[in-house]
NUMI-378396 format. One record per residue (C-alpha): residue in one letter; x, y, z; residue number from 1. Coordinates in steps of 0.05 Angstrom, whole numbers, plus 5000, padded with zeros to 4 digits. Layout:
<nodes>
<node residu="a" east="X" north="Y" up="Z" num="NUM"/>
...
</nodes>
This chain:
<nodes>
<node residu="m" east="5013" north="5047" up="4731" num="1"/>
<node residu="s" east="5042" north="5099" up="4782" num="2"/>
<node residu="l" east="5091" north="5095" up="4836" num="3"/>
<node residu="c" east="5074" north="5122" up="4897" num="4"/>
<node residu="q" east="5126" north="5180" up="4905" num="5"/>
<node residu="c" east="5114" north="5206" up="4978" num="6"/>
<node residu="a" east="5183" north="5187" up="5029" num="7"/>
<node residu="v" east="5158" north="5174" up="5099" num="8"/>
<node residu="k" east="5172" north="5239" up="5150" num="9"/>
<node residu="h" east="5156" north="5224" up="5222" num="10"/>
<node residu="s" east="5170" north="5272" up="5280" num="11"/>
<node residu="e" east="5198" north="5241" up="5346" num="12"/>
<node residu="s" east="5120" north="5243" up="5369" num="13"/>
<node residu="d" east="5105" north="5206" up="5308" num="14"/>
<node residu="m" east="5149" north="5141" up="5319" num="15"/>
<node residu="e" east="5136" north="5136" up="5392" num="16"/>
<node residu="g" east="5086" north="5075" up="5366" num="17"/>
<node residu="c" east="5144" north="5058" up="5313" num="18"/>
<node residu="s" east="5197" north="5042" up="5361" num="19"/>
<node residu="f" east="5205" north="4966" up="5394" num="20"/>
<node residu="t" east="5246" north="4939" up="5437" num="21"/>
<node residu="p" east="5261" north="4867" up="5408" num="22"/>
<node residu="a" east="5308" north="4845" up="5355" num="23"/>
<node residu="g" east="5282" north="4823" up="5288" num="24"/>
<node residu="l" east="5246" north="4848" up="5228" num="25"/>
<node residu="r" east="5180" north="4886" up="5251" num="26"/>
<node residu="v" east="5124" north="4913" up="5197" num="27"/>
<node residu="y" east="5086" north="4967" up="5216" num="28"/>
<node residu="l" east="5012" north="4962" up="5181" num="29"/>
<node residu="y" east="4958" north="5027" up="5168" num="30"/>
<node residu="w" east="4906" north="4981" up="5169" num="31"/>
<node residu="s" east="4893" north="4916" up="5204" num="32"/>
<node residu="n" east="4831" north="4894" up="5198" num="33"/>
<node residu="g" east="4819" north="4897" up="5279" num="34"/>
<node residu="k" east="4884" north="4861" up="5292" num="35"/>
<node residu="e" east="4953" north="4880" up="5312" num="36"/>
<node residu="h" east="4979" north="4935" up="5270" num="37"/>
<node residu="y" east="5058" north="4896" up="5273" num="38"/>
<node residu="v" east="5081" north="4842" up="5245" num="39"/>
<node residu="t" east="5144" north="4811" up="5278" num="40"/>
<node residu="y" east="5196" north="4764" up="5248" num="41"/>
<node residu="t" east="5243" north="4749" up="5302" num="42"/>
<node residu="q" east="5286" north="4694" up="5264" num="43"/>
<node residu="g" east="5296" north="4660" up="5189" num="44"/>
<node residu="e" east="5297" north="4679" up="5119" num="45"/>
<node residu="i" east="5245" north="4706" up="5086" num="46"/>
<node residu="t" east="5235" north="4753" up="5025" num="47"/>
<node residu="a" east="5197" north="4815" up="5029" num="48"/>
<node residu="e" east="5142" north="4777" up="4978" num="49"/>
<node residu="e" east="5138" north="4729" up="5025" num="50"/>
<node residu="i" east="5126" north="4776" up="5070" num="51"/>
<node residu="c" east="5072" north="4815" up="5028" num="52"/>
<node residu="i" east="5030" north="4754" up="5022" num="53"/>
<node residu="q" east="5030" north="4732" up="5091" num="54"/>
<node residu="i" east="5009" north="4807" up="5110" num="55"/>
<node residu="s" east="4953" north="4815" up="5052" num="56"/>
<node residu="q" east="4931" north="4739" up="5066" num="57"/>
<node residu="r" east="4920" north="4760" up="5137" num="58"/>
<node residu="l" east="4885" north="4830" up="5108" num="59"/>
<node residu="g" east="4841" north="4795" up="5061" num="60"/>
<node residu="i" east="4876" north="4832" up="5011" num="61"/>
<node residu="t" east="4868" north="4787" up="4946" num="62"/>
<node residu="p" east="4918" north="4761" up="4900" num="63"/>
<node residu="l" east="4912" north="4799" up="4847" num="64"/>
<node residu="c" east="4916" north="4864" up="4888" num="65"/>
<node residu="y" east="4976" north="4850" up="4940" num="66"/>
<node residu="t" east="5023" north="4859" up="4882" num="67"/>
<node residu="f" east="5011" north="4932" up="4886" num="68"/>
<node residu="f" east="5043" north="4923" up="4955" num="69"/>
<node residu="a" east="5111" north="4937" up="4988" num="70"/>
<node residu="l" east="5160" north="4951" up="5045" num="71"/>
<node residu="f" east="5182" north="5016" up="5052" num="72"/>
<node residu="d" east="5243" north="5026" up="5099" num="73"/>
<node residu="v" east="5221" north="5090" up="5132" num="74"/>
<node residu="q" east="5287" north="5111" up="5155" num="75"/>
<node residu="g" east="5329" north="5091" up="5091" num="76"/>
<node residu="k" east="5277" north="5125" up="5050" num="77"/>
<node residu="y" east="5275" north="5066" up="5005" num="78"/>
<node residu="w" east="5229" north="5003" up="4975" num="79"/>
<node residu="y" east="5256" north="4929" up="4974" num="80"/>
<node residu="s" east="5247" north="4894" up="4917" num="81"/>
<node residu="p" east="5207" north="4833" up="4926" num="82"/>
<node residu="n" east="5262" north="4784" up="4911" num="83"/>
<node residu="h" east="5295" north="4810" up="4972" num="84"/>
<node residu="v" east="5321" north="4758" up="5024" num="85"/>
<node residu="f" east="5313" north="4784" up="5096" num="86"/>
<node residu="t" east="5360" north="4745" up="5145" num="87"/>
<node residu="v" east="5328" north="4760" up="5211" num="88"/>
<node residu="t" east="5379" north="4750" up="5266" num="89"/>
<node residu="k" east="5383" north="4769" up="5344" num="90"/>
<node residu="e" east="5431" north="4826" up="5316" num="91"/>
<node residu="i" east="5383" north="4848" up="5263" num="92"/>
<node residu="k" east="5336" north="4906" up="5277" num="93"/>
<node residu="l" east="5294" north="4935" up="5222" num="94"/>
<node residu="f" east="5232" north="4974" up="5225" num="95"/>
<node residu="l" east="5188" north="4970" up="5161" num="96"/>
<node residu="h" east="5129" north="4996" up="5131" num="97"/>
<node residu="f" east="5072" north="4953" up="5095" num="98"/>
<node residu="r" east="5047" north="5001" up="5038" num="99"/>
<node residu="m" east="5010" north="5005" up="4975" num="100"/>
<node residu="r" east="5063" north="5021" up="4922" num="101"/>
<node residu="y" east="5030" north="5016" up="4859" num="102"/>
<node residu="y" east="4961" north="5052" up="4839" num="103"/>
<node residu="f" east="4930" north="5079" up="4782" num="104"/>
<node residu="r" east="4905" north="5144" up="4755" num="105"/>
<node residu="n" east="4828" north="5140" up="4760" num="106"/>
<node residu="w" east="4813" north="5079" up="4794" num="107"/>
<node residu="h" east="4752" north="5103" up="4830" num="108"/>
<node residu="g" east="4715" north="5126" up="4773" num="109"/>
<node residu="m" east="4706" north="5196" up="4789" num="110"/>
<node residu="n" east="4743" north="5244" up="4735" num="111"/>
<node residu="e" east="4692" north="5239" up="4677" num="112"/>
<node residu="k" east="4750" north="5262" up="4635" num="113"/>
<node residu="e" east="4805" north="5199" up="4650" num="114"/>
<node residu="s" east="4782" north="5133" up="4627" num="115"/>
<node residu="v" east="4765" north="5090" up="4688" num="116"/>
<node residu="v" east="4819" north="5028" up="4704" num="117"/>
<node residu="f" east="4782" north="4957" up="4703" num="118"/>
<node residu="r" east="4800" north="4897" up="4719" num="119"/>
<node residu="n" east="4789" north="4850" up="4662" num="120"/>
<node residu="v" east="4733" north="4800" up="4672" num="121"/>
<node residu="p" east="4726" north="4734" up="4625" num="122"/>
<node residu="k" east="4657" north="4755" up="4582" num="123"/>
<node residu="s" east="4605" north="4706" up="4577" num="124"/>
<node residu="r" east="4588" north="4680" up="4512" num="125"/>
<node residu="d" east="4517" north="4712" up="4513" num="126"/>
<node residu="s" east="4534" north="4775" up="4523" num="127"/>
<node residu="c" east="4543" north="4842" up="4470" num="128"/>
<node residu="e" east="4606" north="4863" up="4467" num="129"/>
<node residu="d" east="4599" north="4936" up="4492" num="130"/>
<node residu="k" east="4524" north="4928" up="4521" num="131"/>
<node residu="n" east="4558" north="4898" up="4595" num="132"/>
<node residu="r" east="4617" north="4926" up="4590" num="133"/>
<node residu="v" east="4620" north="4955" up="4659" num="134"/>
<node residu="e" east="4584" north="4891" up="4688" num="135"/>
<node residu="q" east="4645" north="4853" up="4658" num="136"/>
<node residu="a" east="4687" north="4886" up="4690" num="137"/>
<node residu="g" east="4707" north="4892" up="4760" num="138"/>
<node residu="a" east="4743" north="4949" up="4805" num="139"/>
<node residu="i" east="4814" north="4948" up="4798" num="140"/>
<node residu="l" east="4821" north="4938" up="4888" num="141"/>
<node residu="d" east="4778" north="4896" up="4927" num="142"/>
<node residu="l" east="4740" north="4920" up="4991" num="143"/>
<node residu="a" east="4807" north="4907" up="5039" num="144"/>
<node residu="s" east="4855" north="4947" up="4988" num="145"/>
<node residu="f" east="4804" north="5004" up="4985" num="146"/>
<node residu="e" east="4805" north="5004" up="5068" num="147"/>
<node residu="y" east="4881" north="5001" up="5074" num="148"/>
<node residu="l" east="4897" north="5052" up="5022" num="149"/>
<node residu="f" east="4851" north="5102" up="5054" num="150"/>
<node residu="e" east="4885" north="5089" up="5126" num="151"/>
<node residu="q" east="4951" north="5094" up="5092" num="152"/>
<node residu="g" east="4928" north="5165" up="5064" num="153"/>
<node residu="k" east="4897" north="5181" up="5129" num="154"/>
<node residu="f" east="4964" north="5167" up="5168" num="155"/>
<node residu="d" east="5008" north="5206" up="5115" num="156"/>
<node residu="f" east="4966" north="5267" up="5122" num="157"/>
<node residu="v" east="4956" north="5269" up="5196" num="158"/>
<node residu="n" east="5029" north="5264" up="5206" num="159"/>
<node residu="d" east="5048" north="5302" up="5151" num="160"/>
<node residu="v" east="5081" north="5252" up="5104" num="161"/>
<node residu="v" east="5035" north="5287" up="5044" num="162"/>
<node residu="s" east="5031" north="5357" up="5054" num="163"/>
<node residu="l" east="4996" north="5415" up="5016" num="164"/>
<node residu="k" east="5062" north="5456" up="5037" num="165"/>
<node residu="d" east="5099" north="5411" up="4974" num="166"/>
<node residu="f" east="5060" north="5432" up="4928" num="167"/>
<node residu="w" east="5096" north="5489" up="4891" num="168"/>
<node residu="i" east="5043" north="5526" up="4853" num="169"/>
<node residu="e" east="4963" north="5539" up="4863" num="170"/>
<node residu="q" east="4936" north="5489" up="4811" num="171"/>
<node residu="d" east="4977" north="5429" up="4838" num="172"/>
<node residu="i" east="4936" north="5438" up="4905" num="173"/>
<node residu="h" east="4875" north="5455" up="4862" num="174"/>
<node residu="r" east="4879" north="5390" up="4823" num="175"/>
<node residu="f" east="4893" north="5357" up="4890" num="176"/>
<node residu="k" east="4840" north="5374" up="4933" num="177"/>
</nodes>
């Protein structure tokens, strides 16, 4: 499992939609399944994990996949651990991004040189061991997670968060493409 190493960079124009006037904790969603792109918390105590679970349920991300997501502080450029407790008051004004933090190499199965990552599914009694390997394994990400990952990647490229300028050698650029 790899760590998504990108740090979110923004210009002033990129952050226009990210500013908000009310106090509290605001979480930006790259994909909202047709709903509001922000989730706002105005008072109380809540853990980062509880926020991720609530957002995942709202987006239709399954419990097996929501653990790949975390809260990212854009300005501080750090990830919040799941057990971090946010004490939201009138004085706090915090803006975070809900991001897929962990991903697997070749989770999409497009690279024949690397083994494909599958989620294990219990075997049925009447099947052969190797015969139905692909049929007995499911994709590592659910559809909502794929949608979210696509929109997160699109946001990163459109806003130059991840840029080909960051690669130093031609081989890295070619491998990335």
